[in-house]
Every structure is written in C-alpha cells, then in structure tokens.
C-alpha positions as CSV (number, residue, x, y, z in Angstrom):
1,M,99.8,105.3,66.9
2,D,102.3,102.7,67.9
3,Q,101.4,100.1,70.5
4,A,103.7,101.5,73.1
5,H,101.6,104.7,73.1
6,D,98.2,103.1,72.7
7,R,96.7,102.4,76.2
8,S,93.6,100.6,74.9
9,Y,95.9,98.1,73.0
10,C,98.1,97.6,76.1
11,L,95.0,97.2,78.3
12,S,93.7,94.5,76.0
13,L,97.0,92.8,76.2
14,L,97.0,93.0,80.0
15,H,93.4,91.6,80.0
16,E,94.4,88.8,77.5
17,Y,97.2,87.5,79.9
18,T,96.0,88.6,83.3
19,K,92.6,87.3,84.6
20,S,93.2,88.0,88.3
21,D,91.4,91.2,89.4
22,S,94.1,91.8,92.1
23,L,97.0,91.5,89.6
24,R,95.1,93.9,87.2
25,K,94.6,96.3,90.0
26,H,98.4,96.1,90.9
27,A,99.1,97.0,87.2
28,Y,96.8,100.0,87.5
29,A,98.3,101.1,90.7
30,V,101.8,101.0,89.3
31,E,100.7,102.7,86.1
32,T,99.1,105.5,88.2
33,C,102.3,106.2,90.1
34,V,104.6,105.9,87.0
35,R,102.4,108.2,85.0
36,A,102.4,110.8,87.8
37,Y,106.2,110.6,87.9
38,A,106.3,110.9,84.1
39,K,104.4,114.1,84.4
40,K,106.6,115.4,87.2
41,F,109.7,114.6,85.2
42,N,108.2,116.0,82.0
43,E,108.5,112.7,80.3
44,D,106.1,110.7,77.9
45,E,103.2,109.8,80.1
46,E,101.6,107.4,77.7
47,F,104.8,105.4,77.0
48,W,105.8,105.4,80.7
49,G,102.2,104.5,81.8
50,N,101.9,101.6,79.3
51,V,105.3,100.2,80.4
52,A,104.0,100.2,84.0
53,L,100.6,98.8,82.9
54,L,102.4,95.8,81.2
55,H,105.2,95.2,83.6
56,D,103.6,92.1,85.1
57,F,101.3,91.1,82.3
58,D,102.9,87.8,81.9
59,Y,103.2,87.0,85.6
60,E,100.0,85.0,86.1
61,M,100.8,82.7,83.2
62,Y,104.6,82.6,83.7
63,P,105.2,83.2,87.5
64,T,108.7,81.7,88.0
65,E,112.0,83.6,88.0
66,Q,112.9,81.5,84.9
67,E,109.9,82.8,83.0
68,H,108.8,86.3,84.3
69,P,109.5,88.9,82.9
70,F,111.3,87.1,80.1
71,K,108.3,85.4,78.4
72,G,106.5,88.8,78.5
73,S,109.5,90.3,76.8
74,V,109.3,87.8,73.9
75,I,105.5,88.3,73.6
76,L,106.1,92.1,73.5
77,K,108.8,91.8,70.9
78,E,106.5,89.6,68.7
79,R,103.8,92.3,69.0
80,G,106.3,95.0,67.9
81,F,107.3,96.7,71.1
82,D,110.8,98.2,71.0
83,D,113.8,97.5,73.2
84,E,113.3,100.5,75.3
85,F,109.9,99.4,76.3
86,R,110.9,95.8,76.9
87,N,114.1,96.6,78.7
88,A,112.3,98.9,81.1
89,I,110.1,95.9,82.0
90,L,113.0,93.5,82.3
91,S,114.9,95.8,84.6
92,H,112.2,95.8,87.2
93,A,113.3,92.2,88.2
94,N,116.5,92.3,90.0
95,Y,117.4,88.8,88.7
96,S,116.8,89.6,85.0
97,G,120.4,90.9,84.4
98,V,119.1,94.1,82.9
99,P,120.6,97.0,84.8
100,R,118.4,100.0,85.7
101,Q,120.0,102.9,83.9
102,T,117.2,105.1,82.6
103,L,114.9,107.3,84.7
104,L,112.0,105.2,83.4
105,Q,113.6,101.9,84.6
106,K,114.4,103.5,88.0
107,T,110.8,104.9,88.3
108,L,109.1,101.6,87.4
109,F,111.3,99.7,89.9
110,A,110.6,102.4,92.7
111,C,106.8,102.2,92.1
112,D,106.3,98.5,91.7
113,E,106.6,97.2,95.2
114,L,105.5,100.5,96.9
115,A,102.1,100.6,94.9
116,G,101.4,97.1,96.0
117,F,102.2,97.9,99.6
118,I,100.1,101.0,99.7
119,T,97.2,99.0,98.3
120,A,97.7,96.4,101.1
121,V,97.8,99.2,103.8
122,S,94.6,100.7,102.4
123,Y,92.8,97.3,102.7
124,V,93.5,97.1,106.5
125,R,92.3,100.6,107.3
126,P,88.9,100.8,109.1
127,N,87.0,102.0,105.9
128,K,89.4,100.2,103.5
129,T,90.2,103.4,101.6
130,I,93.4,105.1,100.6
131,D,92.1,108.4,102.1
132,E,92.9,106.9,105.5
133,V,96.5,106.1,104.6
134,E,99.4,108.4,105.6
135,V,103.1,108.2,105.2
136,K,103.6,107.3,108.9
137,S,101.0,104.4,108.6
138,V,102.9,103.0,105.6
139,K,106.3,103.3,107.3
140,K,104.8,101.6,110.4
141,K,103.5,98.7,108.3
142,L,106.9,98.5,106.6
143,K,108.4,97.5,110.0
144,D,105.9,94.8,110.5
145,K,107.6,91.9,108.7
146,A,104.4,89.7,108.9
147,F,102.3,92.3,107.1
148,A,102.3,91.8,103.3
149,K,105.4,89.7,103.8
150,S,105.8,89.0,100.1
151,V,106.6,92.7,99.4
152,S,110.3,93.4,99.5
153,R,111.0,96.2,101.9
154,E,114.6,96.3,100.5
155,D,113.2,97.0,97.0
156,I,111.0,99.8,98.4
157,Q,114.1,101.4,100.1
158,N,116.3,100.9,97.1
159,G,113.7,102.3,94.7
160,A,113.5,105.6,96.5
161,A,117.3,105.7,96.7
162,E,117.7,105.0,93.0
163,L,115.4,107.9,92.3
164,G,117.4,110.1,94.6
165,I,114.6,111.0,96.9
166,S,113.7,110.3,100.4
167,L,111.5,107.3,101.3
168,D,108.9,109.7,102.9
169,E,108.8,111.9,99.8
170,H,108.4,108.8,97.5
171,I,105.6,107.3,99.6
172,Q,103.8,110.7,99.8
173,F,104.1,111.1,96.0
174,C,102.7,107.7,95.3
175,L,99.9,108.1,97.9
176,D,98.9,111.3,96.2
177,A,98.9,109.8,92.7
178,M,96.9,106.8,93.9
179,R,94.4,109.0,95.8
180,N,93.9,110.9,92.6
181,N,92.9,107.7,90.8
182,K,91.2,105.9,93.8
183,E,88.0,105.0,92.0
184,A,89.8,103.2,89.2
185,L,92.0,101.4,91.7
186,G,89.2,100.4,93.9
187,L,90.6,102.3,96.9
C-alpha cells in the first residue's frame, strides 16, 4: 500500500508534526467531510481522506504564508507522495499559486474553513455538541463577524460555489458527516 492510501502512516505523520489537540481535531473534521464527499462522488475515499488529514500538518511548525503549505509539500515529496496529493494540499491556500481544478482540490477547499466553523459553532451550543447545530445556526454565526473571526466567510461561500452547490446544502452535508463521526471529533 502506498503512503497516500495508508491512513495509519498519514496519521503518524500528522502526529509527528502537529502536537496541538485543536489542530489535530481540525484535521479530523476536514477529513470527515472530505471522505463523505468522496463517497458521494464515488471517488477514492482513502486518498481523499488522507489529503484532508494532512492538509495542515505543517501549519504548527511553519505557520506563515511563506512556509505553509509549501514546507509540507516538500516534506511529503521527500516521503514519496505524488504530485496529485501534494497539489491538492497546495491548492487549499489561495496564495499558493496552485489553481483548484480537480474535484478533490475544490472539495478540500470547500470543507476546510467550514469544518472549522462548524466545530466553533458546536462549542458555543448549550451542551457543546454538534447535535444542537443546524444550518440556520451556522448561517446566523456566519453573519457575526466577531465570532470565529479568523475563519474566512468568503472562502466558505466560494467553496460551496466552486463545488456548484448551495451554501445551505454544503453546510447540511458537512454537518451530517461530522455528526456521523462526532465521537472521534470530540463533538
């Protein structure tokens, strides 16, 4: 099995470079959404899921726009990951210069900010669970610029648009995927 299809190898790489529990949980949340879309689109769930799992693995060590995700791409190349895998990760950063052309690239971009935002919304619910989160509560929080202010609302909107689906449908899809994996996500 090659590394791109070996979740345990990708997970060990994530843990080697990412010590923060919150950043690891973000990786799992994005992975959860991207895997669900891979299943929906009849694509390679392992490959897509592992791209999502590692999309920010270098961020803790290399957080600047000059470094992330470029350093990660170099590390992945050294470890034998192919161009398709690495370009999908590079394309999730608007400033990387790698255009989003494939369905995987568009899906990763669409799920990245939204998964983080849904997690944040879950944490402010009375019981701090994703079961209490609905599309309307996510959309209401999106309008509150002070809430999770580091999350790009524009990227969330553009992500759904790039996938060719409504924002409501995209939010619901990611909510459902994350609910189905809520124990692993701590939600």
